[in-house]
Structure formats: C-alpha cells, structure tokens
SEKOLVEX-787580 format. One record per residue: residue in three letters; x, y negated, z negated of N, C-alpha, C, O in turn. Coordinates in nm, 2 decimals. Example, Ala and Ser with C-alpha at 12.3 -4.5 7.8 and 13.67 -1.06 7.14 Angstrom:
BEGIN
rest|n_c1|n_c2|n_c3|ca_c1|ca_c2|ca_c3|c_c1|c_c2|c_c3|o_c1|o_c2|o_c3
Ala|1.32|0.57|-0.78|1.23|0.45|-0.78|1.32|0.33|-0.78|1.42|0.33|-0.85
Ser|1.28|0.22|-0.71|1.37|0.11|-0.71|1.29|0.00|-0.79|1.34|-0.11|-0.80
This chain:
BEGIN
rest|n_c1|n_c2|n_c3|ca_c1|ca_c2|ca_c3|c_c1|c_c2|c_c3|o_c1|o_c2|o_c3
Met|1.30|1.95|-1.22|1.30|1.83|-1.13|1.22|1.72|-1.18|1.10|1.73|-1.22
Asn|1.28|1.60|-1.17|1.21|1.47|-1.20|1.14|1.42|-1.09|1.21|1.39|-0.99
Val|1.01|1.41|-1.08|0.93|1.36|-0.99|0.85|1.25|-1.03|0.76|1.26|-1.11
Leu|0.89|1.13|-0.97|0.83|0.98|-1.02|0.72|0.94|-0.92|0.73|0.94|-0.80
Ala|0.61|0.90|-0.98|0.50|0.84|-0.92|0.50|0.69|-0.93|0.49|0.64|-1.04
Ile|0.51|0.61|-0.82|0.50|0.46|-0.84|0.37|0.42|-0.78|0.34|0.45|-0.67
Ile|0.30|0.34|-0.86|0.17|0.28|-0.82|0.18|0.13|-0.82|0.17|0.07|-0.93
Pro|0.20|0.07|-0.71|0.21|-0.08|-0.70|0.06|-0.13|-0.72|-0.03|-0.08|-0.66
Ala|0.05|-0.23|-0.80|-0.09|-0.29|-0.84|-0.06|-0.45|-0.88|-0.05|-0.48|-1.00
Arg|-0.05|-0.53|-0.77|-0.04|-0.67|-0.82|-0.17|-0.73|-0.85|-0.27|-0.67|-0.82
Gly|-0.17|-0.85|-0.91|-0.29|-0.91|-0.94|-0.35|-1.02|-0.84|-0.46|-1.07|-0.85
Gly|-0.28|-1.05|-0.74|-0.33|-1.18|-0.67|-0.39|-1.13|-0.53|-0.36|-1.19|-0.43
Ser|-0.48|-1.03|-0.55|-0.56|-0.99|-0.42|-0.65|-1.11|-0.39|-0.72|-1.17|-0.47
Lys|-0.63|-1.15|-0.25|-0.72|-1.26|-0.22|-0.87|-1.21|-0.14|-0.97|-1.27|-0.15
Gly|-0.85|-1.09|-0.07|-0.96|-1.04|0.00|-1.08|-1.01|-0.11|-1.20|-1.04|-0.09
Ile|-1.04|-0.94|-0.21|-1.12|-0.90|-0.31|-1.06|-0.93|-0.45|-0.98|-0.85|-0.51
Pro|-1.09|-1.06|-0.50|-1.02|-1.09|-0.64|-1.03|-0.99|-0.76|-1.14|-0.94|-0.78
Gly|-0.94|-0.96|-0.81|-0.94|-0.86|-0.91|-0.96|-0.72|-0.86|-1.00|-0.64|-0.94
Lys|-0.93|-0.70|-0.73|-0.95|-0.58|-0.67|-0.91|-0.44|-0.75|-0.99|-0.34|-0.77
Asn|-0.79|-0.45|-0.80|-0.72|-0.32|-0.88|-0.79|-0.28|-0.99|-0.79|-0.16|-1.04
Ile|-0.87|-0.37|-1.05|-0.97|-0.32|-1.17|-1.11|-0.35|-1.13|-1.20|-0.35|-1.22
Lys|-1.15|-0.36|-1.02|-1.28|-0.36|-0.98|-1.35|-0.23|-1.03|-1.28|-0.12|-1.03
Lys|-1.47|-0.23|-1.06|-1.53|-0.10|-1.11|-1.61|-0.03|-0.99|-1.68|-0.09|-0.91
Ile|-1.59|0.09|-0.98|-1.64|0.19|-0.89|-1.70|0.30|-0.94|-1.62|0.38|-0.99
Asn|-1.82|0.31|-0.96|-1.90|0.43|-1.03|-1.85|0.42|-1.17|-1.82|0.52|-1.23
Gly|-1.85|0.30|-1.23|-1.81|0.29|-1.36|-1.67|0.30|-1.41|-1.65|0.29|-1.53
Lys|-1.58|0.33|-1.31|-1.45|0.33|-1.34|-1.36|0.24|-1.26|-1.39|0.23|-1.14
Ser|-1.24|0.18|-1.31|-1.16|0.08|-1.23|-1.11|0.16|-1.11|-1.11|0.28|-1.12
Leu|-1.08|0.09|-1.00|-1.01|0.12|-0.91|-0.88|0.19|-0.93|-0.84|0.30|-0.88
Leu|-0.81|0.13|-1.03|-0.69|0.18|-1.07|-0.68|0.31|-1.14|-0.58|0.38|-1.13
Tyr|-0.80|0.35|-1.21|-0.81|0.46|-1.28|-0.80|0.58|-1.19|-0.75|0.68|-1.23
Tyr|-0.86|0.57|-1.06|-0.86|0.69|-0.97|-0.73|0.74|-0.93|-0.71|0.86|-0.91
Thr|-0.63|0.64|-0.91|-0.50|0.68|-0.86|-0.42|0.72|-0.98|-0.34|0.81|-0.96
Ile|-0.43|0.66|-1.11|-0.36|0.71|-1.21|-0.41|0.84|-1.26|-0.33|0.93|-1.30
Asn|-0.53|0.86|-1.25|-0.58|1.00|-1.29|-0.53|1.11|-1.20|-0.49|1.22|-1.25
Ala|-0.52|1.08|-1.07|-0.48|1.18|-0.97|-0.34|1.21|-1.00|-0.30|1.32|-1.00
Ser|-0.25|1.11|-1.03|-0.10|1.12|-1.05|-0.10|1.21|-1.19|-0.02|1.31|-1.19
Leu|-0.16|1.18|-1.28|-0.16|1.25|-1.42|-0.19|1.40|-1.41|-0.14|1.50|-1.46
Lys|-0.29|1.40|-1.31|-0.34|1.55|-1.29|-0.24|1.64|-1.21|-0.24|1.76|-1.22
Ser|-0.16|1.58|-1.13|-0.07|1.64|-1.05|0.01|1.74|-1.12|0.06|1.71|-1.23
Lys|0.03|1.88|-1.08|0.13|1.97|-1.13|0.27|1.93|-1.12|0.36|1.99|-1.18
Tyr|0.30|1.84|-1.04|0.44|1.82|-1.01|0.49|1.68|-1.05|0.61|1.67|-1.09
Ile|0.41|1.59|-1.06|0.45|1.46|-1.10|0.49|1.46|-1.25|0.42|1.52|-1.33
Ser|0.61|1.41|-1.29|0.65|1.42|-1.43|0.63|1.27|-1.50|0.62|1.26|-1.62
Lys|0.62|1.17|-1.42|0.65|1.04|-1.47|0.56|0.94|-1.37|0.58|0.95|-1.25
Thr|0.46|0.86|-1.44|0.38|0.78|-1.36|0.40|0.62|-1.41|0.39|0.57|-1.52
Ile|0.44|0.56|-1.31|0.46|0.42|-1.34|0.37|0.33|-1.26|0.37|0.34|-1.13
Val|0.30|0.22|-1.32|0.24|0.13|-1.24|0.32|0.00|-1.25|0.35|-0.05|-1.36
Ser|0.34|-0.06|-1.15|0.42|-0.18|-1.13|0.33|-0.30|-1.10|0.26|-0.30|-1.00
Thr|0.32|-0.39|-1.20|0.23|-0.51|-1.19|0.29|-0.63|-1.25|0.37|-0.63|-1.34
Asp|0.24|-0.74|-1.20|0.25|-0.88|-1.26|0.14|-0.93|-1.34|0.15|-1.04|-1.39
Asp|0.03|-0.85|-1.37|-0.10|-0.90|-1.40|-0.12|-0.83|-1.55|-0.11|-0.71|-1.57
Ile|-0.14|-0.91|-1.65|-0.18|-0.86|-1.78|-0.30|-0.77|-1.79|-0.29|-0.68|-1.87
Lys|-0.40|-0.79|-1.73|-0.52|-0.71|-1.72|-0.49|-0.58|-1.66|-0.52|-0.48|-1.72
Ile|-0.43|-0.58|-1.55|-0.40|-0.45|-1.48|-0.31|-0.37|-1.58|-0.33|-0.25|-1.60
Ala|-0.21|-0.43|-1.65|-0.12|-0.36|-1.72|-0.19|-0.29|-1.83|-0.17|-0.17|-1.86
Arg|-0.30|-0.37|-1.90|-0.37|-0.31|-2.01|-0.46|-0.20|-1.95|-0.47|-0.10|-2.02
Glu|-0.51|-0.21|-1.83|-0.59|-0.10|-1.78|-0.51|0.03|-1.75|-0.56|0.14|-1.76
Ala|-0.40|0.00|-1.70|-0.31|0.11|-1.67|-0.26|0.18|-1.78|-0.25|0.30|-1.78
Lys|-0.23|0.12|-1.89|-0.19|0.19|-2.03|-0.31|0.25|-2.07|-0.30|0.37|-2.11
Lys|-0.44|0.20|-2.07|-0.56|0.27|-2.13|-0.58|0.40|-2.06|-0.64|0.50|-2.12
Asn|-0.54|0.40|-1.93|-0.56|0.52|-1.86|-0.45|0.63|-1.85|-0.45|0.73|-1.78
Gly|-0.34|0.59|-1.93|-0.23|0.69|-1.95|-0.11|0.68|-1.87|-0.02|0.76|-1.88
Ser|-0.10|0.56|-1.80|0.01|0.54|-1.72|0.11|0.44|-1.80|0.07|0.35|-1.88
Glu|0.25|0.46|-1.77|0.35|0.37|-1.81|0.34|0.25|-1.72|0.29|0.26|-1.60
Val|0.39|0.12|-1.76|0.39|0.00|-1.69|0.54|-0.07|-1.68|0.62|-0.07|-1.78
Ile|0.57|-0.11|-1.57|0.67|-0.19|-1.57|0.64|-0.33|-1.50|0.59|-0.34|-1.39
Asn|0.67|-0.44|-1.58|0.63|-0.57|-1.52|0.71|-0.61|-1.40|0.83|-0.60|-1.38
Arg|0.62|-0.66|-1.31|0.68|-0.70|-1.19|0.72|-0.84|-1.18|0.63|-0.93|-1.21
Pro|0.84|-0.89|-1.14|0.86|-1.05|-1.13|0.77|-1.11|-1.03|0.71|-1.04|-0.94
Lys|0.75|-1.23|-1.05|0.66|-1.31|-0.94|0.70|-1.29|-0.80|0.62|-1.28|-0.71
Asn|0.84|-1.29|-0.78|0.87|-1.30|-0.65|0.86|-1.17|-0.57|0.88|-1.16|-0.45
Leu|0.81|-1.08|-0.65|0.78|-0.95|-0.57|0.61|-0.91|-0.57|0.56|-0.81|-0.55
Ala|0.56|-1.04|-0.61|0.41|-1.02|-0.63|0.32|-1.12|-0.55|0.19|-1.13|-0.56
Asn|0.39|-1.18|-0.45|0.32|-1.26|-0.37|0.26|-1.19|-0.25|0.27|-1.07|-0.24
Asp|0.19|-1.27|-0.16|0.13|-1.21|-0.05|0.22|-1.15|0.06|0.18|-1.06|0.13
Lys|0.35|-1.20|0.07|0.44|-1.15|0.16|0.53|-1.04|0.11|0.61|-0.98|0.19
Ala|0.52|-1.01|-0.01|0.60|-0.89|-0.09|0.58|-0.76|-0.03|0.47|-0.71|-0.02
Gln|0.68|-0.70|0.02|0.69|-0.57|0.06|0.69|-0.47|-0.06|0.72|-0.51|-0.17
Ile|0.64|-0.33|-0.01|0.64|-0.24|-0.13|0.78|-0.18|-0.17|0.81|-0.15|-0.28
Glu|0.86|-0.17|-0.06|1.00|-0.12|-0.08|1.08|-0.19|-0.19|1.13|-0.12|-0.28
Pro|1.09|-0.32|-0.18|1.15|-0.40|-0.29|1.09|-0.38|-0.44|1.16|-0.38|-0.54
Val|0.97|-0.35|-0.43|0.90|-0.33|-0.56|0.94|-0.17|-0.62|0.97|-0.14|-0.74
Met|0.95|-0.08|-0.52|1.01|0.03|-0.57|1.14|0.04|-0.62|1.17|0.11|-0.71
Thr|1.23|-0.04|-0.55|1.36|-0.05|-0.59|1.38|-0.12|-0.73|1.47|-0.08|-0.80
His|1.28|-0.22|-0.76|1.28|-0.29|-0.89|1.24|-0.18|-0.99|1.29|-0.19|-1.10
Val|1.15|-0.10|-0.97|1.11|0.01|-1.07|1.22|0.10|-1.09|1.25|0.13|-1.21
Leu|1.28|0.16|-0.99|1.41|0.24|-1.00|1.53|0.18|-1.09|1.59|0.24|-1.18
Lys|1.54|0.06|-1.06|1.65|-0.02|-1.13|1.62|-0.03|-1.28|1.69|0.00|-1.37
Lys|1.49|-0.08|-1.30|1.44|-0.09|-1.46|1.46|0.05|-1.52|1.50|0.06|-1.64
Leu|1.41|0.16|-1.45|1.42|0.28|-1.51|1.56|0.33|-1.56|1.57|0.39|-1.67
Lys|1.66|0.31|-1.46|1.79|0.36|-1.47|1.86|0.27|-1.59|1.93|0.33|-1.67
Lys|1.83|0.15|-1.58|1.88|0.07|-1.69|1.82|0.08|-1.82|1.90|0.10|-1.92
Asn|1.70|0.08|-1.83|1.63|0.10|-1.96|1.63|0.24|-2.03|1.64|0.26|-2.15
Glu|1.62|0.35|-1.94|1.59|0.47|-1.99|1.70|0.57|-1.94|1.71|0.69|-1.98
Ser|1.79|0.53|-1.86|1.88|0.63|-1.79|1.81|0.73|-1.72|1.86|0.84|-1.70
Tyr|1.69|0.69|-1.66|1.60|0.78|-1.58|1.64|0.77|-1.43|1.63|0.67|-1.36
Ile|1.68|0.89|-1.37|1.69|0.87|-1.23|1.61|1.00|-1.17|1.65|1.12|-1.20
Pro|1.51|0.98|-1.08|1.43|1.08|-1.03|1.48|1.15|-0.93|1.56|1.09|-0.86
Asp|1.45|1.28|-0.88|1.49|1.35|-0.77|1.40|1.30|-0.66|1.44|1.27|-0.55
Ile|1.26|1.30|-0.68|1.18|1.27|-0.58|1.09|1.16|-0.62|1.05|1.15|-0.74
Ile|1.06|1.07|-0.52|0.97|0.96|-0.54|0.84|0.98|-0.47|0.85|1.02|-0.35
Ile|0.73|0.96|-0.54|0.61|0.97|-0.47|0.53|0.82|-0.49|0.51|0.77|-0.59
Leu|0.50|0.77|-0.37|0.44|0.63|-0.37|0.29|0.65|-0.35|0.25|0.69|-0.25
Leu|0.21|0.61|-0.44|0.06|0.62|-0.45|-0.01|0.48|-0.45|-0.04|0.42|-0.55
Gln|-0.03|0.44|-0.32|-0.12|0.31|-0.32|-0.25|0.31|-0.38|-0.33|0.40|-0.35
Asn|-0.28|0.21|-0.45|-0.40|0.20|-0.54|-0.52|0.19|-0.46|-0.64|0.22|-0.50
Thr|-0.50|0.16|-0.33|-0.61|0.13|-0.24|-0.68|0.27|-0.19|-0.79|0.26|-0.12
Ser|-0.64|0.39|-0.22|-0.69|0.51|-0.18|-0.75|0.59|-0.30|-0.69|0.69|-0.35
Pro|-0.86|0.55|-0.34|-0.92|0.63|-0.47|-0.97|0.76|-0.43|-0.99|0.85|-0.51
Leu|-0.99|0.80|-0.30|-1.04|0.93|-0.26|-0.94|1.04|-0.26|-0.97|1.16|-0.25
Arg|-0.82|0.99|-0.27|-0.70|1.09|-0.27|-0.69|1.15|-0.42|-0.68|1.07|-0.52
Thr|-0.69|1.28|-0.43|-0.70|1.35|-0.56|-0.55|1.42|-0.59|-0.45|1.41|-0.51
Ser|-0.56|1.48|-0.71|-0.44|1.55|-0.75|-0.40|1.67|-0.66|-0.28|1.71|-0.64
Lys|-0.52|1.73|-0.62|-0.50|1.84|-0.52|-0.43|1.80|-0.38|-0.36|1.88|-0.31
His|-0.47|1.67|-0.34|-0.40|1.63|-0.22|-0.26|1.61|-0.23|-0.18|1.66|-0.15
Ile|-0.23|1.54|-0.35|-0.08|1.52|-0.39|0.00|1.65|-0.40|0.11|1.66|-0.35
Asp|-0.06|1.74|-0.47|0.01|1.86|-0.49|0.04|1.94|-0.36|0.15|1.99|-0.33
Ser|-0.08|1.94|-0.27|-0.07|2.01|-0.14|0.05|1.95|-0.05|0.12|2.01|0.03
Ala|0.05|1.80|-0.06|0.16|1.72|0.01|0.29|1.77|-0.04|0.38|1.81|0.04
Phe|0.30|1.77|-0.17|0.42|1.81|-0.23|0.47|1.94|-0.18|0.58|1.96|-0.13
Gln|0.38|2.04|-0.19|0.42|2.19|-0.15|0.47|2.19|-0.01|0.57|2.25|0.01
Gln|0.40|2.12|0.09|0.44|2.12|0.22|0.58|2.05|0.23|0.66|2.09|0.31
Phe|0.59|1.93|0.16|0.74|1.86|0.16|0.84|1.96|0.12|0.95|1.97|0.18
Lys|0.82|2.03|0.01|0.92|2.14|-0.04|0.94|2.25|0.07|1.05|2.28|0.12
Arg|0.82|2.31|0.10|0.83|2.43|0.19|0.89|2.40|0.31|0.97|2.49|0.35
Thr|0.88|2.30|0.38|0.94|2.26|0.51|1.08|2.19|0.50|1.15|2.16|0.60
Lys|1.11|2.16|0.38|1.25|2.11|0.35|1.25|1.97|0.43|1.34|1.95|0.51
Leu|1.16|1.89|0.40|1.17|1.75|0.47|1.25|1.65|0.38|1.28|1.67|0.27
Asp|1.27|1.54|0.44|1.33|1.44|0.36|1.22|1.34|0.31|1.23|1.28|0.20
Ser|1.11|1.33|0.39|0.99|1.25|0.36|0.87|1.32|0.42|0.89|1.41|0.50
Ile|0.76|1.27|0.38|0.62|1.31|0.42|0.53|1.20|0.39|0.54|1.14|0.28
Leu|0.44|1.18|0.48|0.33|1.09|0.44|0.20|1.14|0.49|0.19|1.22|0.58
Ser|0.09|1.07|0.43|-0.04|1.14|0.44|-0.11|1.05|0.58|-0.09|0.93|0.59
Ala|-0.18|1.13|0.66|-0.24|1.06|0.78|-0.35|1.15|0.81|-0.35|1.27|0.78
Ser|-0.45|1.08|0.87|-0.56|1.15|0.93|-0.56|1.16|1.07|-0.50|1.07|1.13
Pro|-0.62|1.28|1.13|-0.61|1.29|1.29|-0.69|1.19|1.36|-0.79|1.14|1.30
Ser|-0.66|1.16|1.49|-0.72|1.06|1.57|-0.74|1.12|1.70|-0.64|1.15|1.77
His|-0.86|1.14|1.74|-0.88|1.19|1.89|-0.96|1.07|1.97|-1.04|1.10|2.05
Gln|-0.92|0.94|1.94|-0.98|0.83|2.01|-0.91|0.81|2.13|-0.79|0.85|2.15
Phe|-0.99|0.73|2.21|-0.92|0.67|2.35|-0.86|0.53|2.31|-0.94|0.44|2.27
Ile|-0.74|0.52|2.31|-0.66|0.41|2.27|-0.61|0.31|2.38|-0.53|0.36|2.47
Trp|-0.65|0.19|2.38|-0.60|0.09|2.48|-0.50|-0.01|2.40|-0.50|-0.04|2.28
Arg|-0.41|-0.06|2.49|-0.32|-0.16|2.45|-0.34|-0.28|2.55|-0.37|-0.27|2.66
Thr|-0.31|-0.39|2.49|-0.32|-0.51|2.57|-0.18|-0.60|2.58|-0.11|-0.62|2.48
Lys|-0.14|-0.65|2.70|-0.03|-0.72|2.71|-0.06|-0.84|2.80|-0.10|-0.82|2.91
Lys|-0.04|-0.96|2.74|-0.06|-1.09|2.83|-0.21|-1.07|2.87|-0.25|-1.09|2.99
Lys|-0.30|-1.03|2.78|-0.45|-1.01|2.79|-0.50|-0.91|2.91|-0.62|-0.90|2.95
Ile|-0.40|-0.83|2.95|-0.43|-0.72|3.04|-0.44|-0.59|2.95|-0.35|-0.57|2.87
Ala|-0.54|-0.52|2.97|-0.56|-0.37|2.89|-0.51|-0.26|2.97|-0.54|-0.25|3.09
Lys|-0.45|-0.19|2.91|-0.40|-0.05|2.98|-0.44|0.07|2.88|-0.45|0.04|2.76
Pro|-0.47|0.18|2.93|-0.49|0.30|2.85|-0.37|0.35|2.79|-0.27|0.35|2.86
Phe|-0.36|0.38|2.66|-0.24|0.43|2.60|-0.22|0.58|2.59|-0.11|0.62|2.61
Asn|-0.33|0.66|2.57|-0.31|0.79|2.55|-0.40|0.88|2.63|-0.42|1.00|2.60
Tyr|-0.46|0.82|2.75|-0.54|0.91|2.85|-0.54|0.84|2.97|-0.51|0.72|2.99
Asn|-0.59|0.91|3.06|-0.61|0.85|3.22|-0.77|0.85|3.23|-0.85|0.94|3.21
Pro|-0.81|0.71|3.26|-0.95|0.70|3.28|-1.01|0.77|3.39|-1.13|0.80|3.39
Asn|-0.92|0.80|3.49|-0.98|0.88|3.62|-1.00|1.03|3.59|-1.07|1.09|3.67
His|-0.94|1.08|3.48|-0.96|1.22|3.43|-1.00|1.23|3.29|-0.94|1.30|3.21
Arg|-1.11|1.15|3.27|-1.15|1.15|3.12|-1.19|1.28|3.06|-1.28|1.35|3.10
Ser|-1.11|1.31|2.95|-1.13|1.45|2.88|-1.24|1.41|2.77|-1.28|1.30|2.74
Asn|-1.28|1.52|2.71|-1.35|1.52|2.59|-1.24|1.47|2.48|-1.12|1.49|2.49
Arg|-1.31|1.41|2.38|-1.22|1.36|2.28|-1.14|1.46|2.22|-1.02|1.43|2.19
Gln|-1.18|1.59|2.19|-1.11|1.70|2.13|-0.99|1.74|2.21|-0.89|1.79|2.16
Glu|-1.00|1.72|2.35|-0.90|1.76|2.44|-0.78|1.65|2.45|-0.67|1.68|2.50
Ile|-0.80|1.53|2.41|-0.68|1.43|2.43|-0.58|1.46|2.32|-0.62|1.54|2.23
Ser|-0.46|1.41|2.33|-0.35|1.44|2.25|-0.39|1.40|2.11|-0.45|1.29|2.09
Lys|-0.35|1.49|2.00|-0.38|1.47|1.87|-0.27|1.37|1.81|-0.15|1.40|1.79
Asp|-0.31|1.25|1.79|-0.25|1.15|1.72|-0.28|1.14|1.57|-0.38|1.20|1.52
Phe|-0.20|1.07|1.50|-0.24|1.05|1.36|-0.22|0.90|1.30|-0.13|0.83|1.34
Lys|-0.31|0.87|1.22|-0.31|0.73|1.15|-0.27|0.74|1.01|-0.33|0.82|0.94
Glu|-0.18|0.68|0.97|-0.13|0.65|0.82|-0.26|0.62|0.75|-0.35|0.54|0.80
Asn|-0.28|0.66|0.64|-0.39|0.63|0.56|-0.34|0.58|0.43|-0.43|0.54|0.35
Gly|-0.22|0.57|0.40|-0.17|0.50|0.29|-0.19|0.56|0.16|-0.17|0.49|0.06
Ala|-0.22|0.68|0.16|-0.26|0.75|0.02|-0.14|0.81|-0.04|-0.12|0.80|-0.16
Ile|-0.04|0.88|0.04|0.06|0.95|-0.02|0.19|0.93|0.06|0.19|0.95|0.18
Tyr|0.29|0.89|0.00|0.44|0.90|0.06|0.53|0.96|-0.04|0.54|0.93|-0.15
Ile|0.59|1.05|0.01|0.69|1.14|-0.07|0.83|1.12|0.00|0.83|1.13|0.12
Thr|0.93|1.10|-0.08|1.07|1.09|-0.02|1.18|1.13|-0.13|1.16|1.11|-0.26
Lys|1.28|1.17|-0.08|1.40|1.19|-0.18|1.46|1.07|-0.22|1.47|0.98|-0.15
Tyr|1.50|1.06|-0.35|1.55|0.95|-0.41|1.69|0.90|-0.34|1.72|0.79|-0.31
Gln|1.76|1.00|-0.31|1.89|0.96|-0.24|1.88|0.90|-0.10|1.96|0.83|-0.04
Lys|1.75|0.95|-0.05|1.72|0.90|0.11|1.68|0.76|0.08|1.73|0.66|0.14
Phe|1.59|0.74|-0.01|1.53|0.61|-0.04|1.65|0.50|-0.07|1.64|0.39|-0.03
Leu|1.75|0.54|-0.15|1.86|0.45|-0.18|1.93|0.41|-0.05|1.96|0.29|-0.03
Lys|1.94|0.50|0.04|2.03|0.47|0.15|1.94|0.38|0.25|1.98|0.28|0.30
Ser|1.82|0.42|0.27|1.74|0.36|0.37|1.66|0.24|0.33|1.64|0.14|0.41
Lys|1.62|0.23|0.21|1.54|0.14|0.15|1.40|0.14|0.22|1.33|0.04|0.23
Cys|1.36|0.25|0.25|1.25|0.27|0.31|1.16|0.39|0.25|1.22|0.49|0.21
Arg|1.03|0.37|0.24|0.95|0.47|0.19|0.96|0.61|0.27|0.93|0.72|0.22
Ile|0.99|0.60|0.39|1.01|0.72|0.47|1.12|0.72|0.56|1.14|0.62|0.63
Ser|1.20|0.82|0.56|1.31|0.82|0.62|1.36|0.97|0.65|1.31|1.06|0.59
Gly|1.47|0.98|0.75|1.52|1.11|0.77|1.41|1.20|0.84|1.32|1.15|0.92
Lys|1.42|1.33|0.81|1.32|1.43|0.87|1.19|1.42|0.80|1.17|1.45|0.68
Thr|1.10|1.37|0.88|0.96|1.32|0.82|0.85|1.40|0.88|0.85|1.43|1.00
Gly|0.76|1.44|0.79|0.64|1.53|0.82|0.51|1.45|0.80|0.52|1.34|0.74
Ile|0.41|1.51|0.83|0.28|1.45|0.81|0.19|1.55|0.74|0.18|1.66|0.78
Tyr|0.13|1.50|0.62|0.03|1.57|0.56|-0.09|1.53|0.61|-0.13|1.41|0.60
Glu|-0.17|1.62|0.66|-0.31|1.59|0.72|-0.41|1.57|0.62|-0.41|1.66|0.53
Met|-0.49|1.47|0.61|-0.60|1.44|0.53|-0.71|1.42|0.62|-0.70|1.35|0.72
Pro|-0.84|1.48|0.58|-0.95|1.44|0.66|-1.00|1.30|0.66|-0.96|1.23|0.57
Glu|-1.06|1.24|0.76|-1.11|1.11|0.77|-1.18|1.05|0.65|-1.15|0.94|0.60
His|-1.28|1.14|0.60|-1.37|1.11|0.50|-1.29|1.10|0.36|-1.34|1.06|0.25
Lys|-1.16|1.13|0.37|-1.08|1.11|0.23|-0.98|1.01|0.26|-0.89|0.99|0.17
Ser|-0.98|0.94|0.36|-0.88|0.84|0.40|-0.91|0.70|0.40|-0.83|0.62|0.44
Tyr|-1.04|0.66|0.35|-1.09|0.54|0.34|-0.99|0.46|0.25|-0.94|0.52|0.15
Glu|-0.96|0.32|0.28|-0.87|0.25|0.19|-0.96|0.13|0.16|-1.05|0.10|0.24
Val|-0.94|0.07|0.04|-1.02|-0.04|-0.01|-0.95|-0.18|0.03|-0.85|-0.22|-0.02
Asp|-1.00|-0.23|0.13|-0.96|-0.37|0.19|-1.06|-0.47|0.20|-1.03|-0.58|0.23
Ser|-1.19|-0.44|0.18|-1.30|-0.53|0.18|-1.41|-0.50|0.08|-1.41|-0.39|0.03
Lys|-1.51|-0.58|0.06|-1.62|-0.54|-0.02|-1.70|-0.43|0.04|-1.76|-0.35|-0.03
Ile|-1.71|-0.42|0.17|-1.78|-0.32|0.24|-1.71|-0.17|0.22|-1.77|-0.07|0.21
Asp|-1.57|-0.18|0.21|-1.49|-0.06|0.17|-1.54|-0.01|0.04|-1.55|0.11|0.01
Leu|-1.56|-0.10|-0.05|-1.59|-0.05|-0.20|-1.73|0.01|-0.20|-1.74|0.11|-0.27
Ser|-1.83|-0.05|-0.12|-1.95|0.03|-0.12|-1.95|0.16|-0.05|-2.02|0.26|-0.09
Ile|-1.87|0.17|0.06|-1.87|0.29|0.12|-1.78|0.40|0.03|-1.81|0.52|0.03
Ile|-1.69|0.36|-0.03|-1.60|0.45|-0.13|-1.69|0.50|-0.26|-1.68|0.61|-0.31
Glu|-1.77|0.40|-0.30|-1.86|0.42|-0.41|-1.96|0.55|-0.38|-1.98|0.64|-0.45
Phe|-2.01|0.52|-0.24|-2.10|0.63|-0.21|-2.03|0.77|-0.18|-2.08|0.88|-0.21
Leu|-1.91|0.76|-0.12|-1.83|0.88|-0.11|-1.80|0.95|-0.24|-1.81|1.07|-0.25
Leu|-1.76|0.88|-0.33|-1.72|0.93|-0.47|-1.85|1.00|-0.52|-1.84|1.12|-0.56
Lys|-1.96|0.94|-0.52|-2.10|0.99|-0.57|-2.11|1.13|-0.50|-2.14|1.23|-0.56
Thr|-2.09|1.13|-0.37|-2.13|1.26|-0.29|-2.04|1.37|-0.33|-2.07|1.48|-0.35
Gln|-1.91|1.32|-0.35|-1.81|1.44|-0.36|-1.80|1.48|-0.52|-1.74|1.58|-0.56
Asn|-1.87|1.41|-0.60|-1.88|1.46|-0.73|-2.02|1.54|-0.77|-2.03|1.59|-0.88
C-alpha cells in the first residue's frame, strides 16, 4: 500500500517570519514533522511542498523529498487542498506515482509524533473510514454571538453542569488528516465521506501561530523528552 505524507511549508509567514525553519530546542520546526513522518510504520513517501529555497534545503537535510510549489499556491490566501493536488499531479507526471492513502501533516504541530500518526492510521483502517482527522476534546461552555447578542451554544445557563458533564465536543488541532486518494480526487477536500476523529490530548495539540506558542511548545518538548 502506498501511503503518502504531504507537509506544506511555504516561506512567506508573516506572523513569525521564517517560521518553518525557526529553531526549537536546537532543531527546526520543520524537523519535528519530517521526523515523525519518516518514523511512521505506515508512511512510505514523505514530501515537503515549498516555494522557499531555505525550507527546501532544510527538508532535504532531514530526509524528506521536496516538490517546488508555484508562487500562486504560496500566498497568504492559498488553501492547502490545491497544494495537495499540485503535489499529486507532479508525482504522477514525474514518477508515475499514485498513492492509495494521503496523510496531510501540517508543520505547525511539532508535538505530534510518529506514534500519533500510526495510531490514527490504525484507527482509520480498523474502522474502514474514508477520512480521519485529529482533534482534542473540549468540555468548555461555548457561546455564540449574532448581531452583538450572545447565546449559549452547548449548555443551559439555568442548569449549569460540571464541565465534564456537558456534551463532549472536539476541536480540530491540525496535526493529522488521513484520506483515501480516490476520495480526495472527487471531493478536492482533505476530509470527505465517512469521517472519524482521532482523539489527541490538549497538551499535544498546540499549534505554532505566534511567538508565545513557540515558547510554550519549546517548554513542552523539553518536558516530554
């Protein structure tokens, strides 16, 4: 079975310039996702999609293959799915390579390990799903606003329960998305068809979006090692 991991890593991050190759505990942010992919028991091919020479060099240094991304897929408004499609087309054209399963690993989730990937993949196969995504459980009291008026979404303030007693919802954490190749071709979406959730704990679900996140993740990586 051909299992392809795609790691999108563009060079134009504005929130944290050079984010994808920022050092965390002496290793680049990109290293952690590539390392997790290469250590997976199921992933047979790892591709970093980037428009940046430094990122491409870092990816190759850490053992990943690289596909150069065109500029029109590397701006602030670019979506991930067209990037995935570009990678698939390049692999088919240049190598006659067609995967059975696609695993999207976003580079902003360095706390996700090969064990998480393999566990998610096992659940995906065992439950015969079309897609699976990683998420962390949420027991928070959620409110929504409409025309500046707030209303409770998942509980009744007149019958306030303990947090553990309210409905168990999930938050996407962006770490792992698994889908069948044929499903992706038809839907052009990273998740489609019969979809499941691979549950990850909150402390493994941090994403790098700000400089504060970098500090938090650096601390968590030190403690888990």
